[in-house]
VOGU-3710 file (C-alpha; in Angstrom, 3 decimals, decimal comma):
1> xxxxxxxxxx> -41,275/-18,100/-8,067  -37,727/-16,827/-8,252  -36,417/-13,623/-6,757  -33,392/-11,595/-7,889  -30,296/-12,088/-5,822  -29,253/-9,385/-3,385  -26,834/-6,833/-4,641  -23,208/-7,699/-3,993  -21,819/-5,958/-0,903  -18,693/-3,886/-1,597
11> xxxxxxxxxx> -15,416/-5,516/-0,753  -13,473/-3,932/2,118  -9,869/-2,649/2,091  -7,170/-3,144/4,684  -4,714/-0,336/4,366  -1,139/-1,298/5,301  1,447/1,467/5,662  4,797/1,925/7,369  8,235/3,319/6,635  10,030/2,299/3,461
21> xxxxxxxxxx> 11,645/-1,106/4,142  9,449/-2,011/7,067  8,289/-5,258/5,376  4,891/-4,229/4,102  5,081/-6,121/0,794  6,224/-9,394/2,337  3,570/-9,157/5,059  0,863/-8,435/2,471  1,968/-11,450/0,409  1,859/-13,667/3,524
31> xxxxxxxxxx> -1,799/-12,933/4,137  -2,912/-14,734/0,956  -5,332/-11,883/0,193  -5,359/-9,924/-3,053  -2,906/-6,994/-2,905  -3,045/-3,550/-4,480  0,423/-1,977/-4,537  -0,093/1,714/-3,827  3,524/2,626/-4,617  2,522/2,185/-8,289
41> xxxxxxxxxx> 0,733/5,499/-7,991  3,898/7,586/-7,704  4,049/10,566/-9,969  6,472/10,406/-12,868  9,900/11,957/-12,660  8,923/14,556/-15,263  5,893/15,788/-13,311  6,368/19,493/-12,524  4,447/19,121/-9,264  7,065/16,745/-7,730
51> xxxxxxxxxx> 8,338/18,127/-4,400  12,091/18,712/-4,217  14,616/18,045/-1,483  15,767/21,250/0,284  19,444/20,315/-0,248  18,985/20,287/-4,010  19,338/16,462/-4,098  16,423/15,981/-6,513  12,838/14,878/-6,066  11,627/14,095/-2,568
61> xxxxxxxxxx> 10,110/10,634/-3,125  9,324/10,311/0,583  6,881/13,234/0,545  3,136/12,431/0,110  3,130/15,115/-2,563  5,122/12,762/-4,787  2,131/10,351/-4,860  -1,226/10,569/-6,685  -3,658/10,002/-3,781  -6,768/10,627/-5,939
71> xxxxxxxxxx> -5,799/8,006/-8,487  -4,966/5,529/-5,737  -8,280/6,088/-4,046  -10,103/5,678/-7,347  -8,511/2,247/-7,782  -9,369/1,241/-4,210  -12,989/2,310/-4,731  -13,268/0,462/-8,100  -11,872/-2,705/-6,531  -14,383/-2,469/-3,593
81> xxxxxxxxxx> -17,397/-1,827/-5,802  -16,591/-3,575/-9,058  -13,965/-6,167/-8,084  -11,410/-4,934/-10,657  -9,397/-1,836/-11,548  -6,858/-0,771/-14,146  -3,749/0,444/-12,359  -0,379/1,797/-13,486  2,772/-0,293/-13,575  5,600/1,851/-12,151
91> xxxxxxxxxx> 9,309/1,462/-12,714  11,159/2,970/-9,723  14,564/2,921/-11,424  13,148/4,945/-14,283  10,776/7,047/-12,106  8,085/6,399/-14,745  4,935/4,495/-15,457  5,612/1,783/-18,018  2,100/0,453/-18,626  -1,259/-0,465/-17,166
101> xxxxxxxxxx> -2,231/-3,687/-15,398  -5,651/-5,210/-14,571  -6,100/-5,948/-10,834  -8,959/-8,303/-9,930  -10,352/-9,630/-6,635  -11,966/-12,754/-8,152  -14,826/-12,520/-5,581  -12,707/-11,886/-2,523  -14,482/-9,682/0,060  -11,263/-8,276/1,546
111> xxxxxxxxxx> -7,979/-7,059/0,026  -4,802/-5,369/1,143  -3,710/-1,971/-0,237  -0,129/-1,423/0,853  2,335/1,390/0,447  4,216/4,072/2,313  1,454/6,626/1,706  -1,563/4,336/2,429  -2,393/6,396/5,513  -3,118/9,373/3,289
121> xxxxxxxxxx> -6,441/7,852/2,214  -7,630/6,370/5,512  -10,199/9,068/6,191  -11,707/8,928/2,757  -11,936/5,088/2,752  -13,589/5,199/6,174  -16,051/7,921/5,083  -17,042/5,753/2,119  -17,638/2,748/4,359  -14,874/0,719/2,679
131> xxxxxxxxxx> -12,270/0,458/5,434  -11,709/-2,820/7,254  -8,616/-1,711/9,187  -5,513/0,502/8,804  -2,159/-0,657/10,115  1,264/0,923/10,306  4,039/-1,689/10,352  6,936/-0,570/12,547  10,158/-2,012/13,865  13,666/-0,932/14,856
141> xxxxxxxxxx> 14,859/1,908/12,613  18,285/0,321/12,275  16,742/-2,948/11,060  14,570/-1,039/8,596  17,647/0,854/7,379  19,589/-2,351/6,643  16,656/-4,098/5,020  15,839/-1,116/2,841  19,427/-0,504/1,671  20,121/-4,169/0,863
151> xxxxxxxxxx> 16,836/-4,321/-1,167  17,409/-1,127/-3,028  21,011/-1,978/-3,909  20,068/-5,460/-4,980  17,351/-4,170/-7,220  19,445/-1,272/-8,581  16,731/1,167/-7,860  18,913/4,282/-7,805  22,678/5,046/-7,718  24,255/3,718/-4,525
161> xxxxxxxxxx> 25,391/7,198/-3,154  21,794/8,398/-3,452  20,477/5,317/-1,712  22,898/5,761/1,181  21,992/9,418/1,582  18,262/8,627/1,417  18,670/5,711/3,827  20,431/7,826/6,445  17,817/10,553/6,110  14,992/8,019/6,578
171> xxxxxxxxxx> 16,818/6,465/9,543  16,757/9,866/11,302  13,125/10,454/10,528  11,593/7,065/10,808  9,910/7,668/14,191  8,331/10,825/12,923  7,076/8,977/9,876  5,372/6,416/12,104  3,976/9,191/14,282  2,450/10,910/11,198
181> xxxxxxxxxx> 0,903/7,720/9,854  -0,531/6,991/13,322  -1,989/10,496/13,552  -3,667/9,825/10,216  -5,422/6,794/11,737  -3,116/3,775/11,158  -2,601/1,515/14,182  1,176/1,147/14,807  2,195/-2,463/15,391  4,886/-5,069/14,729
191> xxxxxxxxxx> 4,331/-8,041/12,355  2,705/-10,488/14,859  0,026/-8,016/15,900  -0,522/-6,967/12,282  -1,147/-10,552/11,251  -3,608/-11,027/14,152  -5,571/-7,928/13,143  -5,590/-8,995/9,476  -6,858/-12,445/10,520  -9,598/-10,757/12,512
201> xxxxxxxxxx> -10,607/-8,699/9,454  -10,666/-11,860/7,378  -12,982/-13,481/9,875  -15,426/-10,571/9,724  -18,275/-10,396/7,269  -18,599/-7,724/4,565  -20,394/-5,441/7,018  -17,699/-5,925/9,718  -19,625/-8,501/11,716  -18,232/-11,966/12,392
211> xxxxxxxxxx> -18,570/-14,375/9,486  -16,530/-16,173/6,881  -14,985/-14,121/4,101  -12,165/-16,361/3,075  -11,047/-15,434/-0,470  -11,756/-18,076/-3,062  -8,840/-20,221/-4,125  -6,802/-18,372/-6,719  -8,075/-14,936/-5,700  -5,439/-12,318/-6,412
221> xxxxxxxxx> -4,231/-9,982/-9,006  -3,492/-10,317/-12,659  -0,670/-7,898/-13,545  2,978/-7,557/-14,435  5,576/-6,956/-11,739  6,569/-3,524/-10,495  8,909/-2,075/-7,862  8,565/-0,635/-4,431  9,890/2,529/-2,854
//
């Protein structure tokens, strides 16, 4: 006599945040886990709800109000429960969404959702029973400044004078950014500790207890490339 298989447990999400340029994307790629890029949920440059810089320098892309938290959470929830989600493809240089991509877990029980506003959805992911861990990647502000500026200039994200002004502003406020993300529930740590905690989450079962949850070979995302803030 055969019995129906048990319902699939939801996948869990590891939220990875940190200041712009702190190395979130490279760390997420190093884990080998599927990755959801939360910066693709920025609002478009024509959105009338975009917050503005007080000095008249344009949109404040470093404010959480420039990001669509509800849409990001919906994608995280869909990935956890259904193993796939349709997500926007965002062009930072154009400040616009240029298409939609299909993100799939291919059976993985754990994935990383990374972005500078990931901490904004920690409470809601935890309340839904979907959170594996929440980390805030931090380092020396001067190192972050150099890394961010070199990346942004190389990728021609915005005009160089804008990038320098933004970089100096973020250099001055980086510690307060980390403090806010920590207050929202993200554990502040450097790369080695972050990798250790991610490995611990990988070694935990779907319900958080020890067990094997290695993603199957080839697990990942199917999508076109997009930028980072």
